[in-house]
N, C-alpha and C positions, 0 to 999 in steps of 0.2 A: 569509416572515413568521415572526417568532419565536413559539415556543410559550411559554406562561406559565412553564414550568420553565426555558426558556432566558432568559426575562425576569428571573426571580429570580436566575439565575446572573450575569447581566450587572450587576445592581445590588447584589449582595451586597458589603458594604463591603470594601475592600482592607485586609487585615491583614498582619502580617509574613510574609515568605516562608517563615519557619521553620514556618509552619502546614502547609506542603506537604511537610515532612520525611517520610521513608518510614514512620517509626513512627506518625505521626499518620494517614497514609493507611491504613495497615494496621489501625489501630484502627477507623476508619470502615467499612472493608470487612468487618472481623470483625462489627461491629454489624449491617451490612446482611445478612450471611449468617445471623446468629443470628435476626434478625427475619423473614427470608424476603422482604426488600425488593427484591431484585434484579429479579425479574420482575413486581413488583406495580405496576400502573398505576392501579388504583382499589380502593376498599374501601367496604363498608357494614357498620356494626355497630349493634346495637340492644340495649336493655336497659331497666331501670327504676331508680327511686331517688328522690332529692329534688334540687331545685335552688332557688336563692335569687335574689331580684331585686336585682341590683347597684344600689346607690345609692338604695334605696327604703325604708330603715329608718324607723321611727317617730321616732327621734331620733338625731342624730349620735353615733357611738360604739357604737351597738347593732348586732348582727348584721343582715344583710339578711333580709327576710321569706322564709319557707320555704314551698315548694309541693311536693305529692306529684307525682312524675312517673310516671304510669301506663305510658307508653311513650315511648321516645326512640330515634329512628333517625337516624343520621348517615351521609350518603353523601358520599364524597370521590373526586374525580378529580385525581390529582397532575399529570397531563399537561396539563390545562386549568386548573389552579389553581381548581377549583370545589368547592363544598361546599353541602350542603343538610341542615338539621336539621328533622325533623318531630317535634313534641312534643305529647303529650296530658297535661294536668296538671289537678290538682284542688286545692281549698283545703286547706291543712294546719294553719293556725293559727286557733284559735277562742278568743275573737273575733278578727277580723282587725285587725292593726295595721300601718300603713305602706302603701306603694304597691304597684306591680307589678300594677295592674288588679284589686286586691281590692275587694270580695269576689268570688271565683270561684264561680259557682253551677253545679253539675254539672261536666261536663268541658269544658275549654277547649283548642282545638287551635291550635297555633302553627306557622308555616312560615317558616323563615329561609333565605335563599339568598345565595350568593356565586359570582361568575364573574369571575376576573381582578380588574379594578378596579371591578367593579359589585357593589353589595350591595342587596338588596331583600327585602321581606316580602310574603307572599301572604295576603290576607284574602278569603275566598270565591273569586271569580274575578279579583280585582283584584291586580295587581302594584304595590306601592308602593315607590318608591325609598327606600333607607335608607342613604345614604352615611355617616351618622354612625356606623354600625356597621362600616364597612369595616376599620378597623385591627384591631378585635377578631376579626372573622371570618377575616381573613388570618392572624392569629396562631393562631387555633384550627386552621387547616389545617396550618400549618408546625410546630406543636408536637405534633401526633400523633406517636407513636413513629417511624413510617415517614417522616413528613414531615420530622422533625428530621434523620434520616440522609440523606434525599434532598437536602435543602437544603444540608447540610454537604458532601456529596460534590460537588454541583454548583458550589458557590461556594468562596471563599477563606476557609474556616473555620479556626479555631485548635483544636488538640487538645492538651490538657495532661493526661497520665495518662488518666483516664476521663471527663474533662470536655470537652465540645464547646461551642464558642462561635462564634456568627456574628451579623451584624446586617444589616438592610435599612435604609439611610438614610431617615430621616423616617417609618419605619413600625414597626420593632421591633428590640429586641436579644433574643437567646436564649442561654441557657446550659443545657446538658443533661448529666446525670450518668448513666453506665452502671453497671449492677451487675456482679457477677463473672461473669455469663453473657452479658455484652455486650448486655444488653437495657436500653432506656431506662427509668429508674426515677423520675427527677425532672427537671422542666423549670422554669426560672425565666425569665420573659419580662418585658419592659417595653414598654408601648405608650403613645402619646400619648393624653391624656384631657382633655376639655373642662373638667372641674371640678378634677381633681387634678394636672394638668400631666403628670407621668409616673405611669402606673398600673402597679404591680407585680402580676404574675400568677404563681401557683405551681400546678403540676400534678404529681400523683404517680400512677404506674402500678404496679400490683401484681397478683400472681396470674396470671401469663401462662399461656396455654394454646395448644395447637397447633390451628389451624383450616385444614385443607387445605394444610399446609406453611408457613403463615404464623403466626408467634407474635404474639399480641395480648393485652393485659391484660384481665382480667375485673373489675377494680376500678379506677375512675378517680375521683380526688378533685381538685377544683380550688378555689382561693381567689383572691380579688382584693381589693385595698384592705384586706387584713388579716382578711377574713372569708370563710367558705366560700361558694362559688357553685354547686358541683355535687358530688354523691356518687352515682355511677352504678355499678350492677352490670350488667356486660355478659353477655348470654346467647347471643348469636348474632353471628357474623362471617362475611361473605361476601367472600373475596378476589376481585379482578377482577370484581366485580359490574358489570352494565351500568348506568352512571351517565351521564345526559345532562342537563346543567344549562347552559342558555343564557339570558343576560339578554334579556328581552323588549325589543322596539323602544322601548317607552315608557320603559323603564329606561335603555337606552343613550342615548336622546336627551335625557334629563332633564339639564339643566345648572343648576347653582346652585339646587337646589330650596329651600334654606332662605333664599334671598335675596329670594324673592317676597313683597312686602308689599302688602296691600290695605288701604286706609285709609278709615275711615268717621268723619265728624264726628258725635258723639253728643250734644254740647252745645257751646256757645260755648267754644272753647279746649280741648276734650276730644276726643281721637281714639282710636278702637278700631282697632288694627293687627292684621290677620289675614293670610290668604293662605297659611297652612300649618296644622300641627297644634297649634302653641303660639302664643298671642297675647300682645300687650302693650298697654298704654294709655299715651298721652302726655297730660300735663296741663300747660297753659301757665299760668305765674304772671307777675307783672308784669315781672320781669327775668331769669327763668330757666325751665327746664323740669324736670318730674319725670316719670320713666318708671317704670311699674309692670311689673316682670318683665323679666329678661334671660335668655331660655331657650336651650336646645339647645347652641349652640356659637358660635365667633367669627363664622362666616358669617351666622348669623341676627342676632346682636347688632349687628354692624356695619351690617347692612341697616336694622335698627330705628333705630339711632343716626342714620344718614344721613337716613332718612325724618323723624325727629323734628326734626332741624335744618332740614330743608326746609320743615316746617310752620310754624316760627316762626324765621325767619332772624335771626341775631344774638343769639339767646338761648341761653346755654350750658345743658347738662344738668347740674343740680347733684346730683340724687339718683336712684338706681335702687332701687326697693323690691323686695326678694326675698320672694316669697310663702312659700317654704320651701326646705329644703336638698336636696330630691330632685334627682338629677342632671339629669333632663330639663328641670327648671324653673330650674336655676341654672347651666347650662353656658355661658351667655353673660356671666356676671358678670365673668370675667377680661377680656373685651374692654372692658366698661364701665370697669373699674378701669384698664385701659391708656389710657383716654381721660381719666383723672383724675376720674371720677365716683365719689362716695361711695356705698357700699352701705348701705342700711337693712335690717336683719334682726331677727328675734326674738332676744331675749336667749339663748334656748336654742341658737340656731344661731351665735351670734357667734364663739365660739372656733373652731368648725369652719371658718367662712368666713375667718377670719384666717389659719388654717393653710393652707387650700386656695389662697387668693389669694397667699400667700407661697411656695407650693411651686414648685420649678423645673420648667421644661418643656424638657428637653434633647433628647428624641427628635425632636420637631418644635416648635421654638420658636413660641409663639403670640403674639397681639397684645400681651398683657401682658408676656411675657418680652422681646419686642423693644423695648417702650416704655421699660423701665427705671424705671417709676413705682412708688411705694410705695402700695399699696392702703390705703383707709380704710374701716373698717366701723363703723357706728353701730347701737346696739341699741335695741329697743323692748321694754319689759317689760309694761306694762299698756295704755297708749294713748299715741300721739304725735300732736300736731296741728301741721301745717305751714300757715302762712298768710302772705299778703302784705298783709292788710288788706281785700282784696276777695274773694279765693277762699280757702276753707278746705278742707284735705285732712286727713281723719282716718285714722290707721292703727290698726287694732284687732287684737289676737290673736283667733283662733278657739279659745278655751281649751277643753281637754278633748276635742278631736277626735282620734280614734284614727288618722286618716290620717297626721298628723305633729304632734309636740308643739309645733313652732315655727311653726304656720301664722299668716300675717298676711292680713288683707283690708283694702282701701282704700275708704273711704266719702267721697263728696262730698255733704254735706248740702244745699247749695243746689240742686244738680242732681238730687238723690235717686238717684244712681248708686252701685252697689257692685261692686267688682272682687274676684273670688275665684278660687281655683284648686283643682280636683280634688274639692272637697266637693260640687259640683253641676255636672254636665256635661249640659246640655239635649240630649235626643235630637233627631234631624232633625225638621223640621216635619212634622206629621201622624203621627209615631210616638209611641205611648204610652210613658210612662216605665216603667222596670222596676219590677215589683212582686214581692215587697215592696221598698220603697226601700232604698237603701244606708244602713247605719247612719251613715256619714259625713254623708250628706245630712240625715238626721233630726236629728243633733246640730247641724248648721249652722243649720237652721231654728230650732231651739230657742235657739241663741245670738242670732240676730237678734231673736227675740221678747224675750229677756231684756234685751238692750241697748236695745230699743225704738227701733231705727233706722227712720226713715221712708224706705223704699226703694221706688222706683217701677220701677226697671229694673236687671237684673243684666248685668254684663259679665264672663262667665266666660272664663277663660284657655284653655279648650278649648271647642269647639262654637260656639254662636252666642249673640248677645244676645237676652234674653227679658224680658218683664215679670215682676215678682215673683210674679204669680199662677201662673206655671209652676212655681215652687218649691213653693208651697202645694199645687198639684195633685199634684206628685210625691210629697209626703209624706202626701197623703191627707187634707188638711183645708183649709178655706177661710181667707180672710184674717182 
């Protein structure tokens, strides 16, 4: 059975044979010697600093939200292609703006894992499959300074001067620059991304120190999509630390987790599509369908599309309403566009979605890239009403909410149903809502009161459907 390092060797893209010229090989070996990579099988490093929530800005074009990182520990096993990040973070921006699970009250612990082709998160004692993060975590592993050199030595990489380049088909391309001490100082990588098509990532390494014969940077900065994502000061490095990261059986056995769709009819011709972390709503009109939300990625979106078509055979999906631009909520829009479905978004998000849907996906061509279709984005500024004479669908901005400047909610006046994302996520049944309430939830409740919408039931795009009384209880007042 192949080890993961042998696996990456086998699938590294074939590049010109000149890459194996003696001068290129000697450059790689010199880098391995300078880094102390030769006998290095595993590594653990820790530090503190700040990190930023990718794709969670309050408005497109703004930097990602910033969080204080009280502690960051990354464990890497190069022989098993495994990685674990243990992070303790706190709120950094006051008042909070944007997503990333804000507001963070006190300390929040995060635990992210990778083993070969399995990615998962740990929350409490639960291991939750997270295959949507696989490309990023594999890139994080092989763009560490020692990972770059090990991958380049194992595969058919090119070396031009002090620049090392290699690619893993369908997963990543990597270019790394060495400084005059043969240490990796800059890495540029590209990975597939559900929203942006190809996501550029930049990593810089500085202030190397010797840790037990292994050179490692004590300053790591990373950016993605044009904005910073990490600024870490490393204080401790343990070469060949004992690292044992194995995917739990539940993670290994999970197949197509984003394709599981559970459907509940909540009114005649209105269905609540759940079955995962992010939900959608299907609304049947006389001669077509409207879908609210295309989240996560192609897999989820295509499953929602198939379910919607099965609920109302013969009726095309004409529109998908995007609640906002955050990557977890908009990652399926490329799949909808690939099916010829027009995207309705807030005016604030229109230009962003037009660029994102037009972006190439060359690392791993997605449904839109393969379709060859030209995406269509329609904008909502104040309010938009869609009607077929029998059913009315109102699309309202949630103006002034700090979670996102371009938030949209969908209201069905006859059914007294309202669809919203992120501004109110009901806790599990029997669990009291957080106190004090999120400022996003308080503002949302005020918006409903201002608009005087007659809502009987909420269809949140996270969590569960609840009566409107649950929202009033969460913000501490009655109806």
